[in-house]
MDTraj code that builds the backbone (N, CA, C; nanometers):
import mdtraj as md
import numpy as np

residues = "UNK UNK UNK UNK UNK UNK UNK UNK UNK UNK UNK UNK UNK UNK UNK UNK UNK UNK UNK UNK UNK UNK UNK UNK UNK UNK UNK UNK UNK UNK UNK UNK UNK UNK UNK UNK UNK UNK UNK UNK UNK UNK UNK UNK UNK UNK UNK UNK UNK UNK UNK UNK UNK UNK UNK UNK UNK UNK UNK UNK UNK UNK UNK UNK UNK UNK UNK UNK UNK UNK UNK UNK UNK UNK UNK UNK UNK UNK UNK UNK UNK UNK UNK UNK UNK UNK UNK UNK UNK".split()
xyz = np.array([
    [6.8682, -6.3033, 22.0444],
    [6.7965, -6.3342, 22.1659],
    [6.8079, -6.4818, 22.1972],
    [6.8066, -6.5110, 22.3256],
    [6.8160, -6.6485, 22.3700],
    [6.6826, -6.7183, 22.3504],
    [6.6872, -6.8385, 22.2974],
    [6.5640, -6.9139, 22.2716],
    [6.4864, -6.9369, 22.4000],
    [6.3572, -6.9201, 22.3944],
    [6.2719, -6.9481, 22.5086],
    [6.2630, -6.8350, 22.6087],
    [6.3388, -6.7298, 22.5906],
    [6.3373, -6.6191, 22.6851],
    [6.3187, -6.4872, 22.6112],
    [6.2012, -6.4639, 22.5512],
    [6.1810, -6.3409, 22.4769],
    [6.2115, -6.2193, 22.5648],
    [6.2841, -6.1246, 22.5094],
    [6.3153, -6.0041, 22.5842],
    [6.4294, -6.0199, 22.6822],
    [6.4857, -6.1399, 22.6906],
    [6.5928, -6.1644, 22.7884],
    [6.7133, -6.0776, 22.7593],
    [6.7509, -6.0645, 22.6320],
    [6.8660, -5.9833, 22.5962],
    [6.8211, -5.8557, 22.5267],
    [6.7335, -5.8676, 22.4302],
    [6.6882, -5.7515, 22.3538],
    [6.5918, -5.6659, 22.4340],
    [6.5352, -5.5710, 22.3674],
    [6.4367, -5.4852, 22.4332],
    [6.3046, -5.5605, 22.4486],
    [6.2213, -5.5107, 22.5362],
    [6.0898, -5.5719, 22.5562],
    [5.9999, -5.5455, 22.4358],
    [5.9164, -5.6431, 22.4071],
    [5.8129, -5.6230, 22.3057],
    [5.7103, -5.5262, 22.3637],
    [5.6251, -5.4682, 22.2806],
    [5.5195, -5.3813, 22.3340],
    [5.4319, -5.4535, 22.4367],
    [5.4051, -5.5819, 22.4139],
    [5.3232, -5.6584, 22.5075],
    [5.3944, -5.6755, 22.6419],
    [5.5238, -5.7027, 22.6367],
    [5.6014, -5.7190, 22.7602],
    [5.6084, -5.5873, 22.8373],
    [5.6240, -5.4759, 22.7670],
    [5.6257, -5.3446, 22.8320],
    [5.4927, -5.3186, 22.9014],
    [5.3836, -5.3541, 22.8327],
    [5.2512, -5.3342, 22.8905],
    [5.2341, -5.4196, 23.0163],
    [5.2814, -5.5436, 23.0120],
    [5.2711, -5.6313, 23.1289],
    [5.3538, -5.5765, 23.2452],
    [5.4723, -5.5265, 23.2178],
    [5.5542, -5.4685, 23.3246],
    [5.4837, -5.3483, 23.3874],
    [5.4207, -5.2658, 23.3044],
    [5.3479, -5.1503, 23.3583],
    [5.2287, -5.1964, 23.4429],
    [5.1595, -5.2995, 23.3993],
    [5.0483, -5.3542, 23.4791],
    [5.0989, -5.4046, 23.6142],
    [5.2133, -5.4730, 23.6123],
    [5.2707, -5.5231, 23.7378],
    [5.3145, -5.4072, 23.8272],
    [5.3720, -5.3032, 23.7679],
    [5.4139, -5.1860, 23.8457],
    [5.2934, -5.1227, 23.9150],
    [5.1852, -5.1075, 23.8412],
    [5.0638, -5.0497, 23.9006],
    [5.0050, -5.1403, 24.0083],
    [5.0103, -5.2714, 23.9850],
    [4.9594, -5.3665, 24.0846],
    [5.0388, -5.3553, 24.2135],
    [5.1699, -5.3415, 24.2030],
    [5.2534, -5.3274, 24.3228],
    [5.2174, -5.2004, 24.3972],
    [5.2009, -5.0906, 24.3256],
    [5.1691, -4.9625, 24.3896],
    [5.0285, -4.9608, 24.4492],
    [4.9339, -5.0242, 24.3820],
    [4.7944, -5.0216, 24.4281],
    [4.7636, -5.1281, 24.5331],
    [4.8299, -5.2460, 24.5216],
    [4.7936, -5.3596, 24.6074],
    [4.9066, -5.4078, 24.6970],
    [5.0207, -5.3428, 24.6893],
    [5.1340, -5.3821, 24.7716],
    [5.2294, -5.4733, 24.6961],
    [5.3526, -5.4827, 24.7458],
    [5.4557, -5.5584, 24.6760],
    [5.4218, -5.7047, 24.6527],
    [5.3509, -5.7660, 24.7459],
    [5.3227, -5.9088, 24.7324],
    [5.2314, -5.9407, 24.6142],
    [5.1610, -5.8400, 24.5619],
    [5.0793, -5.8627, 24.4418],
    [5.1679, -5.9062, 24.3253],
    [5.2939, -5.8642, 24.3270],
    [5.3882, -5.8999, 24.2211],
    [5.4835, -6.0100, 24.2673],
    [5.5300, -6.0003, 24.3911],
    [5.6341, -6.0934, 24.4360],
    [5.5824, -6.2331, 24.4681],
    [5.4604, -6.2474, 24.5151],
    [5.4099, -6.3811, 24.5510],
    [5.4042, -6.4753, 24.4302],
    [5.3446, -6.4336, 24.3187],
    [5.3442, -6.5240, 24.2027],
    [5.4857, -6.5480, 24.1480],
    [5.5717, -6.4493, 24.1602],
    [5.7083, -6.4625, 24.1114],
    [5.7850, -6.5687, 24.1894],
    [5.7626, -6.5775, 24.3185],
    [5.8317, -6.6768, 24.4015],
    [5.8029, -6.8182, 24.3534],
    [5.6827, -6.8429, 24.3108],
    [5.6463, -6.9754, 24.2598],
    [5.7183, -7.0065, 24.1288],
    [5.7308, -6.9040, 24.0427],
    [5.7944, -6.9261, 23.9130],
    [5.9465, -6.9341, 23.9223],
    [6.0046, -6.8784, 24.0272],
    [6.1502, -6.8759, 24.0413],
    [6.2084, -7.0052, 24.0966],
    [6.1244, -7.0907, 24.1493],
    [6.1733, -7.2127, 24.2131],
    [6.1107, -7.3362, 24.1479],
    [6.1737, -7.4487, 24.1723],
    [6.1218, -7.5746, 24.1196],
    [5.9911, -7.6104, 24.1900],
    [5.9018, -7.6802, 24.1215],
    [5.7762, -7.7216, 24.1854],
    [5.8035, -7.7985, 24.3147],
    [5.7348, -7.7578, 24.4203],
    [5.7488, -7.8241, 24.5494],
    [5.8751, -7.7877, 24.6254],
    [5.9504, -7.6901, 24.5771],
    [6.0758, -7.6522, 24.6413],
    [6.0522, -7.5927, 24.7794],
    [6.1422, -7.6241, 24.8696],
    [6.1354, -7.5665, 25.0043],
    [6.1867, -7.4224, 25.0052],
    [6.2385, -7.3757, 24.8930],
    [6.2925, -7.2394, 24.8853],
    [6.1854, -7.1333, 24.8606],
    [6.0655, -7.1737, 24.8257],
    [5.9601, -7.0760, 24.7971],
    [5.9410, -6.9818, 24.9155],
    [5.9379, -7.0356, 25.0347],
    [5.9209, -6.9523, 25.1540],
    [6.0333, -6.8527, 25.1710],
    [6.1552, -6.8955, 25.1461],
    [6.2711, -6.8054, 25.1587],
    [6.2660, -6.6958, 25.0530],
    [6.2286, -6.7316, 24.9315],
    [6.2165, -6.6314, 24.8252],
    [6.1099, -6.5293, 24.8624],
    [5.9984, -6.5746, 24.9144],
    [5.8917, -6.4819, 24.9576],
    [5.9404, -6.3916, 25.0696],
    [6.0143, -6.4484, 25.1624],
    [6.0683, -6.3708, 25.2744],
    [6.1605, -6.2592, 25.2230],
    [6.2485, -6.2932, 25.1321],
    [6.3378, -6.1928, 25.0746],
    [6.2595, -6.0874, 24.9965],
    [6.1594, -6.1297, 24.9223],
    [6.0792, -6.0373, 24.8422],
    [5.9994, -5.9411, 24.9292],
    [5.9616, -5.9829, 25.0483],
    [5.8848, -5.8954, 25.1378],
    [5.9639, -5.7723, 25.1793],
    [6.0948, -5.7764, 25.1656],
    [6.1747, -5.6599, 25.2032],
    [6.1706, -5.5507, 25.0959],
    [6.1170, -5.5824, 24.9797],
    [6.1075, -5.4844, 24.8712],
    [5.9889, -5.3913, 24.8962],
    [6.0048, -5.2680, 24.8528],
    [5.8939, -5.1729, 24.8634],
    [5.8142, -5.1742, 24.7332],
    [5.6900, -5.1313, 24.7420],
    [5.6064, -5.1228, 24.6221],
    [5.6690, -5.0268, 24.5212],
    [5.7209, -4.9140, 24.5686],
    [5.7828, -4.8161, 24.4789],
    [5.9083, -4.8737, 24.4144],
    [5.9876, -4.9463, 24.4906],
    [6.1083, -5.0080, 24.4356],
    [6.0766, -5.1093, 24.3275],
    [5.9747, -5.1897, 24.3507],
    [5.9324, -5.2884, 24.2508],
    [5.8826, -5.2183, 24.1252],
    [5.7996, -5.1164, 24.1423],
    [5.7460, -5.0429, 24.0273],
    [5.8589, -4.9779, 23.9477],
    [5.9536, -4.9166, 24.0175],
    [6.0654, -4.8514, 23.9489],
    [6.1499, -4.9530, 23.8718],
    [6.1758, -5.0683, 23.9327],
    [6.2557, -5.1718, 23.8659],
    [6.1846, -5.2237, 23.7410],
    [6.0556, -5.2490, 23.7511],
    [5.9793, -5.2977, 23.6361],
    [5.9772, -5.1953, 23.5236],
    [5.9577, -5.0709, 23.5579],
    [5.9543, -4.9663, 23.4556],
    [6.0929, -4.9462, 23.3931],
    [6.1958, -4.9590, 23.4730],
    [6.3312, -4.9497, 23.4205],
    [6.3618, -5.0620, 23.3231],
    [6.3177, -5.1817, 23.3559],
    [6.3374, -5.2961, 23.2647],
    [6.2648, -5.2719, 23.1332],
    [6.1473, -5.2157, 23.1391],
    [6.0701, -5.1906, 23.0166],
    [6.1384, -5.0874, 22.9273],
    [6.2161, -4.9973, 22.9849],
    [6.2800, -4.8903, 22.9084],
    [6.4240, -4.9204, 22.8680],
    [6.4780, -5.0326, 22.9129],
    [6.6198, -5.0597, 22.8873],
    [6.6467, -5.0745, 22.7375],
    [6.7630, -5.0279, 22.6954],
    [6.7986, -5.0409, 22.5539],
    [6.8422, -5.1838, 22.5217],
    [6.8465, -5.2131, 22.3955],
    [6.8917, -5.3440, 22.3493],
    [7.0438, -5.3515, 22.3642],
    [7.0914, -5.4462, 22.4427],
    [7.2350, -5.4635, 22.4662],
    [7.2981, -5.5693, 22.3765],
    [7.2211, -5.6259, 22.2864],
    [7.2728, -5.7323, 22.2012],
    [7.4021, -5.6933, 22.1290],
    [7.4117, -5.5727, 22.0710],
    [7.5362, -5.5372, 22.0020],
    [7.6580, -5.5317, 22.0947],
    [7.6370, -5.5121, 22.2237],
    [7.7471, -5.5024, 22.3196],
    [7.7956, -5.6372, 22.3711],
    [7.7198, -5.7424, 22.3482],
    [7.7539, -5.8732, 22.4049],
    [7.8939, -5.9225, 22.3698],
    [7.9416, -5.9074, 22.2469],
    [8.0746, -5.9597, 22.2155],
    [8.1856, -5.9065, 22.3059],
    [8.1767, -5.7828, 22.3484],
    [8.2828, -5.7306, 22.4343],
    [8.2644, -5.7708, 22.5802],
    [8.1503, -5.8286, 22.6168],
    [8.1284, -5.8762, 22.7536],
    [8.1667, -6.0221, 22.7705],
    [8.1789, -6.0942, 22.6605],
    [8.2069, -6.2366, 22.6679],
    [8.3515, -6.2608, 22.7116],
    [8.3668, -6.3610, 22.7969],
    [8.4996, -6.3971, 22.8434],
    [8.5566, -6.5047, 22.7541],
    [8.6828, -6.4979, 22.7272],
    [8.7489, -6.5985, 22.6422],
    [8.7877, -6.7184, 22.7231],
])
top = md.Topology()
chain = top.add_chain()
for i, resn in enumerate(residues, 1):
    res = top.add_residue(resn, chain, resSeq=i)
    for name in ("N", "CA", "C"):
        top.add_atom(name, md.element.get_by_symbol(name[0]), res)
traj = md.Trajectory(xyz[None], top)
């Protein structure tokens, strides 16, 4: 796994899976912006003028699409053993 990014390559920890499920439910119960608004802040540098654009793009997502993506990420298998064949020389 890459340092500083738990779950980035490997499978999610039980805690990360639980958080993804909480976010999925929040999107379905409160709308997509319940998940996408805080994400826009974390995806950009502090004070970035891109926050608005990220929010605009995120508004096109549906609550069901966000929930499905989060749940899919929580269920993904560990791809670490496959990495050597994906690396470019």
